[in-house]
C-alpha positions as CSV (number, residue, x, y, z in Angstrom):
1,M,30.5,-41.0,12.5
2,S,29.0,-39.1,15.1
3,P,26.3,-36.1,13.6
4,W,27.8,-33.9,15.7
5,T,31.5,-34.4,13.7
6,S,29.3,-34.6,10.4
7,P,31.2,-32.6,7.0
8,G,27.3,-31.2,6.8
9,V,27.3,-29.8,10.2
10,G,31.2,-28.7,9.8
11,L,29.9,-26.4,7.1
12,G,27.1,-25.1,8.6
13,L,29.1,-23.7,11.5
14,G,32.1,-22.8,8.8
15,G,29.3,-20.4,7.6
16,L,27.5,-19.4,10.3
17,L,31.2,-17.7,12.1
18,G,32.2,-16.7,8.4
19,A,28.9,-15.2,8.1
20,W,29.2,-13.4,12.0
21,G,33.0,-12.4,11.3
22,L,32.1,-10.5,8.5
23,L,29.6,-8.5,10.4
24,F,31.6,-9.0,13.8
25,P,35.8,-10.3,13.6
26,W,35.6,-11.1,17.1
27,A,33.1,-14.4,15.9
28,F,36.7,-15.8,14.6
29,L,37.2,-16.5,17.9
30,G,34.6,-19.1,17.9
31,A,36.6,-21.3,15.5
32,L,39.4,-22.2,17.9
33,G,37.2,-24.7,19.9
34,L,35.6,-26.0,17.2
35,L,38.9,-26.7,14.9
36,P,40.0,-29.8,16.8
37,F,36.3,-31.4,16.4
38,L,35.1,-30.4,12.6
39,R,39.0,-29.3,10.9
40,L,38.4,-29.3,7.2
41,P,34.7,-29.0,7.0
42,L,34.5,-25.9,9.5
43,V,37.9,-24.3,7.6
44,L,36.5,-25.0,4.7
45,G,32.7,-23.9,5.4
46,M,34.4,-20.9,7.1
47,A,36.7,-19.8,4.1
48,L,34.0,-19.8,1.6
49,V,31.4,-17.8,3.1
50,V,34.0,-15.3,3.7
51,L,35.2,-15.5,0.2
52,R,31.9,-14.8,-0.8
53,G,31.8,-11.5,1.5
54,L,34.4,-10.3,0.6
55,L,34.7,-10.7,-2.9
56,F,30.9,-9.9,-3.7
57,P,30.1,-7.4,-1.0
58,I,26.5,-5.6,-1.1
59,P,27.2,-2.4,-2.8
60,E,26.6,1.0,-1.2
61,P,25.0,2.9,-3.5
62,S,24.9,7.4,-3.8
63,Y,22.8,8.4,-1.2
64,G,21.2,11.7,-2.0
65,S,21.2,10.9,-5.9
66,R,17.8,12.1,-7.6
67,L,16.3,9.3,-9.6
68,E,13.5,9.0,-12.4
69,G,12.9,6.6,-15.0
70,S,11.3,3.1,-15.3
71,F,11.4,0.5,-12.3
72,R,10.9,-3.0,-12.2
73,V,9.2,-3.4,-8.2
74,Q,8.4,-6.9,-6.9
75,G,8.0,-7.3,-2.9
76,G,8.6,-3.9,-2.3
77,L,11.9,-3.7,-4.0
78,T,13.7,-2.4,-7.1
79,T,17.1,-2.2,-8.6
80,W,18.5,0.5,-10.0
81,E,22.9,0.6,-11.6
82,G,23.5,-3.0,-9.4
83,H,22.0,-2.0,-6.6
84,R,18.9,-3.8,-4.8
85,L,17.0,-0.9,-3.3
86,W,13.6,-0.6,-0.9
87,V,10.8,1.3,-2.8
88,R,9.7,3.9,0.0
89,H,6.1,5.5,-0.8
90,F,2.5,5.5,0.8
91,P,0.5,3.7,0.3
92,P,2.8,0.9,-0.6
93,L,3.3,0.0,-4.5
94,G,2.1,-3.3,-5.6
95,D,4.3,-5.6,-8.1
96,G,4.5,-3.8,-11.2
97,I,6.7,-1.2,-13.5
98,Y,6.2,2.4,-12.5
99,H,7.4,5.1,-13.8
100,L,9.0,7.0,-10.3
101,R,10.6,9.8,-9.2
102,G,12.5,10.3,-6.1
103,Y,15.5,10.4,-4.3
104,L,18.2,8.2,-2.1
105,A,18.8,8.1,1.3
106,P,20.1,5.3,3.4
107,P,18.2,3.4,5.3
108,E,17.3,4.1,9.5
109,A,18.5,2.5,11.8
110,K,16.5,1.5,15.0
111,R,15.4,4.8,16.4
112,N,12.9,3.6,19.4
113,P,13.6,0.1,21.7
114,G,11.6,-2.4,20.4
115,G,11.1,-0.4,17.2
116,F,12.2,-1.8,13.1
117,D,15.6,-1.6,12.5
118,Q,15.4,-1.1,8.8
119,R,18.7,-1.4,8.1
120,T,19.3,-4.5,9.2
121,W,16.2,-6.0,7.9
122,L,17.4,-4.3,4.4
123,L,21.0,-6.2,4.7
124,A,19.5,-9.4,5.2
125,R,17.6,-8.9,2.1
126,G,20.9,-7.6,0.3
127,A,19.6,-3.8,0.1
128,R,21.3,-1.3,1.2
129,G,19.1,1.7,-0.1
130,V,15.7,3.2,0.2
131,F,14.4,5.0,-3.2
132,H,12.0,8.1,-1.7
133,V,9.5,8.0,-4.0
134,E,7.3,11.6,-4.6
135,R,5.4,10.5,-7.3
136,A,4.8,7.2,-8.6
137,K,2.8,6.4,-11.9
138,P,1.8,3.2,-12.9
139,L,3.2,1.6,-16.4
140,A,2.2,-2.2,-16.5
141,P,1.4,-5.4,-14.0
142,L,3.9,-8.1,-13.6
143,P,3.0,-11.0,-15.7
144,D,2.5,-13.7,-12.6
145,A,1.5,-17.1,-14.2
146,R,0.5,-17.7,-10.4
147,I,-2.3,-15.6,-10.2
148,P,-4.9,-18.5,-11.8
149,F,-3.6,-21.0,-8.9
150,R,-4.0,-18.3,-6.0
151,A,-7.6,-17.4,-7.6
152,R,-8.3,-21.3,-7.6
153,L,-7.4,-21.4,-4.2
154,A,-10.0,-18.6,-2.9
155,Q,-12.7,-20.4,-5.1
156,G,-15.6,-21.5,-2.5
157,L,-14.0,-20.0,0.5
158,S,-15.3,-17.5,3.2
159,P,-13.3,-14.5,3.5
160,L,-11.3,-15.3,6.7
161,A,-11.0,-19.3,5.6
162,K,-9.1,-17.9,2.2
163,E,-6.9,-15.7,4.1
164,V,-6.4,-18.6,6.7
165,M,-5.7,-20.9,2.9
166,E,-3.3,-18.4,1.6
167,G,-1.2,-17.5,5.0
168,L,-1.1,-21.3,5.6
169,T,-0.5,-22.8,1.6
170,L,1.3,-19.7,0.2
171,G,3.0,-17.9,3.6
172,E,0.4,-14.9,3.0
173,K,-0.5,-13.3,5.8
174,G,-1.6,-9.9,4.9
175,G,-5.3,-9.7,4.9
176,L,-5.6,-11.8,8.5
177,E,-5.3,-8.5,10.3
178,E,-7.3,-9.3,13.7
179,A,-6.9,-12.6,12.8
180,Y,-3.3,-13.2,12.9
181,I,-2.9,-11.1,16.4
182,W,-4.8,-14.2,17.6
183,F,-2.5,-16.5,15.9
184,Q,0.4,-14.4,17.3
185,R,-0.9,-14.4,20.9
186,A,-2.1,-18.2,20.6
187,G,1.6,-19.3,19.5
188,L,0.5,-20.7,16.2
189,A,1.9,-17.3,14.2
190,H,4.7,-20.1,12.4
191,L,2.1,-22.0,11.3
192,L,1.2,-19.1,8.7
193,A,5.1,-18.6,7.6
194,L,6.3,-21.3,5.8
195,S,8.7,-23.8,7.0
196,G,9.8,-27.4,7.5
197,L,6.4,-28.2,8.7
198,H,4.9,-27.2,5.6
199,V,7.0,-29.0,3.3
200,G,7.1,-32.2,5.7
201,F,3.5,-32.2,5.4
202,L,3.5,-31.7,1.5
203,V,6.3,-34.2,1.0
204,G,5.0,-36.6,3.5
205,S,1.8,-36.6,1.9
206,M,3.0,-37.2,-1.8
207,V,5.6,-40.1,-0.5
208,L,2.4,-41.8,1.0
209,L,0.5,-41.5,-2.3
210,L,2.6,-42.9,-4.5
211,T,3.8,-45.8,-2.3
212,P,3.3,-48.2,-5.5
213,L,5.9,-45.9,-7.7
214,G,8.3,-47.4,-5.4
215,R,11.9,-45.2,-5.1
216,S,10.5,-42.7,-8.0
217,R,8.1,-41.7,-5.3
218,Y,10.8,-39.5,-4.2
219,L,12.7,-38.1,-7.3
220,L,8.6,-36.5,-8.2
221,A,8.7,-35.3,-4.3
222,L,11.5,-33.8,-5.0
223,L,10.7,-32.5,-8.6
224,A,7.7,-30.8,-6.7
225,L,10.0,-28.8,-4.2
226,P,10.7,-26.0,-6.6
227,I,7.4,-25.5,-8.2
228,Y,6.1,-25.3,-4.2
229,L,9.0,-22.6,-4.0
230,W,7.9,-20.9,-7.3
231,L,4.3,-20.8,-6.1
232,A,4.7,-19.9,-2.6
233,G,8.2,-17.4,-2.5
234,P,11.8,-18.3,-1.8
235,T,11.8,-16.9,2.0
236,P,14.4,-18.1,4.1
237,S,12.7,-20.4,6.0
238,L,10.9,-21.9,2.9
239,V,14.5,-22.5,1.6
240,R,15.8,-24.1,4.5
241,A,13.2,-26.2,4.7
242,S,13.0,-27.2,0.8
243,L,17.3,-28.1,1.4
244,M,16.8,-30.3,4.3
245,A,13.8,-32.1,2.8
246,G,15.5,-32.1,-0.6
247,F,19.0,-34.0,0.5
248,S,16.8,-36.8,2.3
249,L,14.5,-37.3,-0.8
250,L,18.0,-37.8,-2.6
251,G,19.2,-40.0,-0.8
252,L,16.5,-42.0,-0.5
253,F,16.2,-42.1,-4.2
254,L,19.4,-43.2,-4.7
255,G,19.7,-45.7,-1.6
256,M,21.6,-44.3,0.5
257,G,19.4,-43.2,3.2
258,A,17.8,-40.1,4.2
259,A,19.8,-37.2,5.4
260,G,20.6,-36.3,9.5
261,V,18.4,-34.1,10.6
262,L,21.7,-32.1,11.7
263,Q,23.7,-32.6,8.4
264,A,20.8,-32.1,6.5
265,M,20.4,-28.7,8.5
266,G,24.1,-27.8,8.4
267,L,24.6,-27.9,4.5
268,A,21.4,-26.4,4.0
269,L,22.6,-22.9,6.3
270,F,25.8,-23.3,4.7
271,L,24.2,-23.1,0.7
272,Q,22.3,-20.2,2.4
273,L,25.0,-18.5,3.8
274,L,27.3,-18.8,0.9
275,W,24.6,-17.4,-1.6
276,L,23.9,-14.1,1.3
277,P,26.1,-14.2,3.8
278,Q,24.1,-11.0,5.5
279,S,20.9,-13.1,5.7
280,L,22.2,-14.6,9.0
281,L,20.8,-11.4,9.6
282,G,17.1,-12.1,9.1
283,L,14.7,-13.2,11.8
284,S,12.9,-15.2,9.6
285,L,16.3,-17.7,8.9
286,Q,17.4,-17.1,12.8
287,L,14.2,-19.0,14.0
288,S,13.5,-21.4,11.4
289,Y,17.2,-23.3,12.4
290,L,16.8,-22.7,16.1
291,A,13.1,-24.4,16.0
292,V,14.6,-27.0,14.2
293,L,17.7,-27.0,16.1
294,G,15.8,-27.3,19.2
295,I,13.6,-30.2,18.2
296,A,16.9,-32.0,16.6
297,L,18.5,-31.8,20.1
298,A,15.1,-32.6,22.1
299,L,13.5,-36.0,20.8
300,P,16.7,-38.8,19.7
301,P,17.5,-39.3,23.5
302,L,14.0,-39.7,24.2
303,R,13.2,-42.9,22.3
304,L,9.5,-42.8,22.2
305,P,7.5,-45.4,21.7
306,P,5.8,-45.7,18.2
307,T,2.3,-45.6,19.7
308,F,-0.5,-42.7,19.6
309,R,0.6,-42.5,23.3
310,G,4.4,-41.7,21.8
311,Y,3.2,-39.5,19.0
312,L,1.5,-36.4,21.2
313,L,4.1,-36.7,23.8
314,G,6.6,-36.1,20.7
315,T,4.5,-33.3,18.9
316,L,4.7,-32.0,22.8
317,L,8.1,-32.4,23.4
318,A,8.9,-31.5,19.5
319,S,7.1,-28.0,20.7
320,L,8.7,-27.7,23.7
321,G,12.2,-28.0,22.5
322,A,11.8,-25.6,19.9
323,Q,10.4,-23.0,22.0
324,A,13.1,-23.7,24.8
325,L,15.8,-22.3,21.8
326,L,13.3,-19.5,20.7
327,A,12.1,-17.9,23.7
328,P,14.8,-15.3,24.4
329,L,14.6,-14.1,20.3
330,L,11.0,-14.5,20.2
331,L,10.5,-12.5,23.9
332,H,13.4,-9.8,22.8
333,R,11.7,-9.3,18.9
334,F,8.1,-8.9,20.0
335,G,7.5,-8.6,23.9
336,F,5.9,-11.7,24.7
337,L,5.6,-15.4,24.9
338,P,2.1,-17.8,24.8
339,L,2.3,-19.8,27.8
340,L,-0.2,-22.3,26.1
341,S,2.1,-22.4,22.5
342,P,3.2,-26.3,23.4
343,L,-0.8,-27.0,23.8
344,S,-2.3,-25.3,21.2
345,N,0.7,-26.5,18.8
346,L,-0.2,-29.8,19.5
347,L,-4.4,-29.4,18.8
348,A,-3.6,-27.3,15.6
349,L,-1.0,-29.9,14.1
350,P,-4.0,-32.4,12.7
351,L,-6.0,-29.7,11.6
352,V,-2.7,-28.4,9.7
353,A,-1.8,-31.7,8.7
354,L,-4.1,-31.7,6.6
355,L,-4.8,-28.5,5.5
356,V,-1.9,-28.0,3.9
357,P,-1.9,-30.8,1.3
358,L,-5.4,-30.1,0.7
359,G,-4.8,-26.3,0.0
360,V,-1.6,-27.4,-2.3
361,L,-4.6,-29.9,-3.6
362,K,-6.9,-26.5,-4.1
363,L,-4.4,-24.5,-6.4
364,L,-5.2,-27.2,-8.7
365,L,-8.9,-28.3,-7.9
366,G,-10.1,-24.9,-6.7
367,G,-13.7,-25.0,-5.6
368,L,-14.0,-28.9,-5.1
369,L,-12.3,-28.9,-2.1
370,A,-13.8,-26.1,-0.4
371,P,-16.9,-27.7,1.4
372,L,-14.0,-29.8,3.1
373,V,-11.8,-26.8,3.8
374,E,-14.1,-24.1,5.1
375,P,-14.5,-26.6,8.2
376,L,-11.3,-27.2,8.6
377,A,-9.8,-24.3,8.3
378,Q,-12.6,-22.4,10.7
379,A,-11.9,-24.5,13.4
380,L,-8.3,-23.3,13.1
381,V,-9.6,-20.2,13.1
382,L,-11.2,-20.8,16.5
383,L,-9.0,-23.0,18.2
384,A,-6.0,-20.0,17.6
385,R,-9.4,-16.9,18.9
386,W,-9.3,-19.4,22.3
387,A,-5.8,-20.0,22.7
388,G,-5.3,-16.6,21.6
389,Q,-6.9,-15.8,25.2
390,G,-4.5,-17.6,27.1
391,P,-1.4,-16.1,29.3
392,L,1.2,-14.6,28.0
393,L,4.9,-14.2,29.3
394,W,6.0,-10.8,29.0
395,W,9.0,-9.5,28.7
396,G,11.7,-6.7,27.4
397,E,14.5,-6.7,25.1
398,V,17.1,-9.1,25.8
399,S,20.9,-8.3,26.4
400,P,23.6,-9.9,24.8
401,R,24.4,-10.8,28.2
402,G,20.7,-12.2,28.6
403,F,21.2,-14.4,25.4
404,A,24.2,-16.0,27.0
405,L,22.9,-16.8,30.4
406,Y,19.9,-18.3,28.8
407,Y,21.5,-20.7,26.4
408,L,24.3,-21.3,29.2
409,G,21.5,-22.1,31.7
410,L,19.9,-24.6,29.1
411,L,23.1,-26.2,28.0
412,P,23.2,-28.9,31.5
413,I,19.8,-29.5,30.8
414,F,20.8,-30.8,27.2
415,L,23.6,-32.3,28.7
416,A,21.8,-34.2,30.9
417,L,19.0,-35.3,28.3
418,Y,21.5,-36.7,27.0
419,R,23.5,-38.5,29.9
420,L,26.3,-36.5,29.6
421,L,25.5,-35.0,33.2
422,L,23.6,-36.3,36.0
423,W,20.4,-34.1,36.4
424,R,21.0,-33.1,40.0
425,Q,24.4,-31.7,38.7
426,A,22.2,-30.2,35.4
427,L,20.3,-28.4,38.0
428,L,22.7,-27.0,39.8
429,L,24.9,-26.1,36.9
430,T,21.5,-24.4,35.4
431,S,20.5,-22.3,38.5
432,L,24.1,-20.6,38.7
433,P,23.1,-18.6,35.3
434,I,19.4,-18.6,36.5
435,L,21.0,-17.0,39.9
436,L,23.3,-14.5,37.7
437,S,20.4,-13.0,36.1
438,L,18.0,-12.2,38.4
439,L,20.8,-10.7,40.3
440,S,21.6,-8.6,37.2
441,A,17.4,-7.1,37.8
442,W,19.3,-5.2,40.9
443,P,20.2,-2.4,40.8
444,K,17.3,-0.5,38.9
445,P,17.9,2.3,36.8
446,L,16.8,6.4,37.1
447,D,17.4,7.5,33.5
448,L,14.9,9.1,31.3
449,W,13.7,8.4,27.7
450,A,12.6,10.7,25.4
451,L,10.9,8.4,22.7
452,D,11.3,9.1,19.0
453,V,7.2,9.9,18.3
454,G,8.0,12.3,15.6
455,Q,6.3,16.0,15.8
456,G,5.0,15.7,19.7
457,D,6.2,14.4,22.9
458,A,6.7,11.1,25.1
459,L,8.6,10.8,28.2
460,L,9.7,7.8,29.9
461,A,10.7,8.4,33.5
462,R,12.2,5.2,35.2
463,M,12.7,6.1,38.7
464,G,14.2,2.9,40.5
465,G,11.3,0.2,40.4
466,A,8.5,2.6,39.5
467,E,7.5,4.1,36.2
468,V,5.9,7.4,35.0
469,L,5.0,8.2,31.3
470,V,4.5,11.6,30.7
471,D,2.5,11.6,26.8
472,G,2.6,9.5,24.1
473,G,2.7,11.4,20.9
474,R,0.1,11.2,17.9
475,P,-2.3,8.6,17.9
476,E,-0.7,6.7,15.4
477,Q,2.4,6.7,17.8
478,G,0.7,4.7,20.1
479,E,1.9,1.0,18.8
480,K,5.4,3.0,18.8
481,V,5.1,3.9,22.6
482,V,4.0,0.7,23.7
483,R,6.3,-1.4,21.8
484,A,9.6,1.0,23.7
485,L,7.7,0.1,27.1
486,R,7.9,-3.7,26.4
487,A,11.2,-3.6,25.0
488,L,12.0,-1.6,28.3
489,G,10.5,-3.9,30.6
490,V,7.9,-2.0,31.4
491,G,4.5,-4.4,32.7
492,A,3.1,-1.7,34.4
493,L,2.8,2.4,34.7
494,E,3.0,3.8,38.4
495,V,2.0,7.3,36.9
496,L,0.4,8.4,33.8
497,V,0.6,12.0,32.9
498,A,-1.1,13.8,29.9
499,T,0.0,17.6,29.9
500,H,-2.6,18.9,27.8
501,P,-4.7,17.7,25.7
502,D,-3.1,18.4,21.8
503,A,-2.9,15.6,19.6
504,D,1.0,15.1,19.5
505,H,0.7,14.3,22.9
506,Y,-2.0,12.8,24.3
507,G,-3.0,10.7,20.9
508,G,-0.7,7.8,22.0
509,L,-2.0,7.2,25.4
510,L,-5.2,5.9,23.9
511,R,-3.4,2.8,22.8
512,V,-1.2,2.9,25.9
513,A,-4.4,2.8,28.2
514,E,-6.2,-0.1,26.3
515,E,-2.3,-2.3,26.5
516,I,-0.5,-1.4,29.8
517,P,-2.0,-1.2,33.6
518,I,-1.5,1.7,34.8
519,G,-1.8,3.1,38.9
520,L,-2.8,6.7,38.4
521,A,-3.4,9.2,36.1
522,L,-2.8,13.2,35.9
523,L,-4.2,15.0,33.3
524,S,-4.3,18.9,32.9
525,P,-7.4,20.8,34.2
526,A,-7.9,21.4,30.5
527,F,-9.1,17.7,30.0
528,S,-12.8,17.9,29.8
529,E,-15.0,14.8,31.1
530,D,-16.0,13.5,27.8
531,H,-12.3,13.8,26.1
532,P,-11.2,10.4,25.0
533,L,-8.5,10.0,27.0
534,V,-10.7,10.5,29.4
535,Q,-13.3,8.0,28.5
536,S,-10.6,5.3,28.1
537,L,-8.9,5.4,31.5
538,K,-12.4,5.3,33.2
539,A,-13.2,2.3,30.9
540,K,-10.3,0.9,32.6
541,G,-11.1,2.1,36.0
542,V,-7.5,4.1,36.2
543,P,-8.0,6.5,39.1
544,I,-7.8,10.1,37.4
545,R,-6.5,13.1,39.1
546,Y,-6.0,16.7,37.5
547,P,-3.4,18.4,39.7
548,G,-1.8,21.7,40.7
549,A,1.2,23.6,41.5
550,G,2.5,22.3,44.2
551,S,1.4,18.5,44.2
552,R,3.9,16.0,45.0
553,L,4.2,12.2,44.9
554,R,6.6,9.6,45.9
555,V,7.5,7.4,43.2
556,G,9.9,4.9,42.9
557,R,13.1,5.7,44.8
558,G,12.4,9.1,43.3
559,G,9.4,11.8,43.3
560,L,7.5,14.1,41.1
561,E,6.0,17.6,41.5
562,V,3.9,19.6,39.6
563,L,4.7,23.5,39.2
564,W,2.2,24.5,36.9
565,P,-0.9,25.4,36.5
566,P,-1.9,27.4,39.7
567,Q,-5.4,27.2,38.8
568,Q,-7.2,25.4,35.3
569,Q,-6.6,28.4,32.4
570,A,-8.6,29.4,29.5
571,T,-6.2,27.8,26.9
572,D,-4.3,24.2,26.4
573,D,-1.2,25.7,26.4
574,L,-1.5,27.9,29.6
575,S,-3.1,24.9,31.4
576,G,-0.2,22.5,30.6
577,L,1.3,20.5,32.9
578,V,5.2,21.2,34.3
579,L,6.8,18.7,35.9
580,L,10.1,18.4,38.2
581,L,10.7,15.2,37.9
582,D,13.2,13.9,41.2
583,F,15.5,11.3,40.3
584,A,17.3,10.7,43.8
585,G,18.9,13.7,43.5
586,P,19.4,14.7,40.2
587,K,16.2,16.8,38.3
588,A,14.5,17.0,35.0
589,L,12.6,20.1,34.4
590,L,9.4,19.1,31.6
591,L,8.0,21.7,30.1
592,A,5.1,20.5,27.8
593,D,4.4,23.3,25.3
594,V,4.2,26.3,27.8
595,P,5.0,30.1,26.7
596,R,7.5,32.3,28.0
597,E,4.9,34.0,29.9
598,V,4.4,30.8,31.9
599,E,8.2,29.5,32.3
600,R,8.9,33.4,34.1
601,K,6.3,32.3,36.6
602,L,8.1,28.6,37.5
603,A,9.6,28.5,40.7
604,S,11.8,25.6,39.8
605,P,15.6,25.0,41.4
606,K,18.2,24.0,39.3
607,A,17.8,20.8,37.2
608,E,20.3,18.9,34.8
609,V,17.8,18.2,32.3
610,V,15.2,20.3,30.8
611,K,12.6,18.9,27.7
612,V,12.0,22.2,25.9
613,S,9.0,23.7,25.5
614,H,6.5,23.5,22.7
615,H,9.0,21.0,20.6
616,G,11.8,24.2,20.3
617,S,9.1,27.1,18.9
618,R,10.5,30.4,19.7
619,T,8.8,31.6,21.7
620,A,9.9,29.6,24.5
621,T,13.0,28.1,26.9
622,D,14.1,32.2,27.2
623,E,17.5,33.0,28.9
624,D,15.7,33.9,31.9
625,L,15.0,30.1,32.6
626,L,18.2,28.9,31.1
627,E,20.1,31.1,33.7
628,R,17.4,29.9,37.2
629,I,17.3,26.8,36.3
630,Q,21.4,26.0,34.6
631,P,20.5,22.4,32.4
632,Q,23.3,20.8,31.1
633,V,21.3,18.3,28.7
634,A,18.3,19.6,26.8
635,L,15.6,17.2,25.1
636,I,13.9,18.6,22.1
637,G,11.0,15.8,20.6
638,V,10.4,16.8,17.3
639,G,9.9,15.6,13.9
640,R,9.5,16.4,10.7
641,N,7.1,19.6,11.1
642,P,5.9,23.3,8.8
643,H,6.8,25.0,11.9
644,G,10.4,25.6,11.7
645,H,10.6,23.6,15.3
646,P,13.3,24.2,16.4
647,H,13.7,27.3,15.9
648,P,17.6,28.6,15.2
649,E,17.2,31.8,18.2
650,V,16.2,28.4,20.7
651,L,19.3,25.9,19.6
652,K,21.6,28.9,19.7
653,R,20.5,30.0,23.4
654,L,21.2,26.5,24.0
655,A,24.6,26.0,22.9
656,Q,25.8,29.5,23.6
657,R,25.4,27.8,27.4
658,G,27.2,25.1,26.6
659,I,23.8,22.5,27.2
660,T,24.1,19.5,24.7
661,I,21.1,19.5,22.8
662,Y,19.5,15.8,21.8
663,R,16.6,15.8,19.1
664,T,14.7,13.4,18.4
665,D,14.4,13.4,14.6
666,Q,18.2,13.4,14.1
667,H,19.0,11.0,17.4
668,G,15.7,9.3,17.6
669,A,15.4,8.2,21.2
670,V,17.0,9.7,23.8
671,R,18.0,7.7,27.2
672,V,19.4,10.3,30.2
673,L,21.1,7.9,32.7
674,F,21.7,9.6,36.3
675,G,22.3,6.3,38.0
676,Y,20.8,3.3,39.8
677,A,19.1,2.4,43.0
678,W,19.1,-0.9,44.9
């Protein structure tokens, strides 16, 4: 029987289609093409997962309800009347029993390009509500029998080595901070998320050490898996790896031989989706299965020799196979792909092969193994730091069409590996999706994004191949702005504009200046020479200009004109830069925080879009201005604030003129599309 038509694969694919179908009914059409090959297992897997989802759905709590009482908080979650709830509190609550008071609200969807999708993240964990805690009083810690084991793991290690070992052994990486960024940029972050690699090293070490026990060693290794799950926590990737290893160990113990990779993977996927169909949405589960599938597809047809050279080549090709299937998802979710990842993984695997079993032993033996573990952990950190300085492939969010084109282009390569296609045919077929993807990059959009940065402004204008960023919200919003730029495919900014030195406008630009290349910076004359933003831009070698009214720039297929100020003014708001953006015809007027007295002096033509001044302050965006520019759309950058922004009088003025109002506090990031440019 071909591994592709085995019952395990059929159950796994059926469960996958069933879980997708519960979310997107059109996915059931995929069963039509697979039914002739997989038949009963496919139908059975799909039917059981669908029935599970329909009979036992995740209930939706009563949003708006007020809650007060004693709650058990574990892993950031609690339960109330059968509902799993995410506990939102600052700072986050550790595991324990608390007296909590607050209210229930629905989870938020993604509010910015590249932003966090809380709704999907919680749904993958079986939760549909957020408990916003207004007051928390700790009552008692949760008993945790794992604490002595974790203490022994840390004994005798430096703080950095301790954090690395907690990541490698238990999957805990919260304390790594800057070091975790090195692992990410080196393509080694997966080593700190427990998966098949860790289970494989652990099980392999046990089987090897217990060889004298014969087949009983497989049973002992099998019994060790739930203990490891208890110690480390049942993350989706670790559950997948434990299930797959368990099937193989059980087969070896019974004398039936190890389960095939595809067979074991299909069974594991079916069981995980049967437990919770919505777990399909989890990034950890997606990455875990795609990586294993890539390795399972890449290695078997190569028939590498069992030599040291074959091992090195196999390790490198396994990394490439995993990366081949993971690449679009990694780019979509993180915005970059480390190009040195195959090499860094090849160098890291021998260290990890030693550290994982040593880490598990250290849970029992404590400081006795510290002299051996410390230098190995430090060597892994040095490798991550070195490889983390390597080149990165930056990319924006990948559309469903982009995913489809990528995997269509990859399919002929795998068919050629299995000798089902000649290589010249495969390369020809692969070139077609590549060509289509290149063509899809044109025409370039002409649009204006008002990003959601809370109470502040951040606007991105894409002008047919060149981008302008106007303001960046408060300093803590900088990472959010950078993520949005990456997600929208902005690798560099033609122009950066800071309209005035209020923190809710310039603050996030400090992070942008660190991360994104900038061609030219336009600053309000209110910025002093010793201002942090000015110093940051100078350190990066960015040319700085302090333009006045009448300054014009050609940007991409459009243009930028400064309408205000005529000269340096006495206050920040009076010297705020007022911009008119020309999107090859349609125009947008960006008013910064200028007051009504400035608006009345502006010589602005008609504009399709107006960025409302001062977050909708009562003293701005008055009737005279609206009469002159006659906008169709009004954008308001606003968040929770004590000032009453946007003021009801402003909203009334806009509504009476039939102007469509978009507020970032209500709509999240807003995109106004003006057209496209070739």
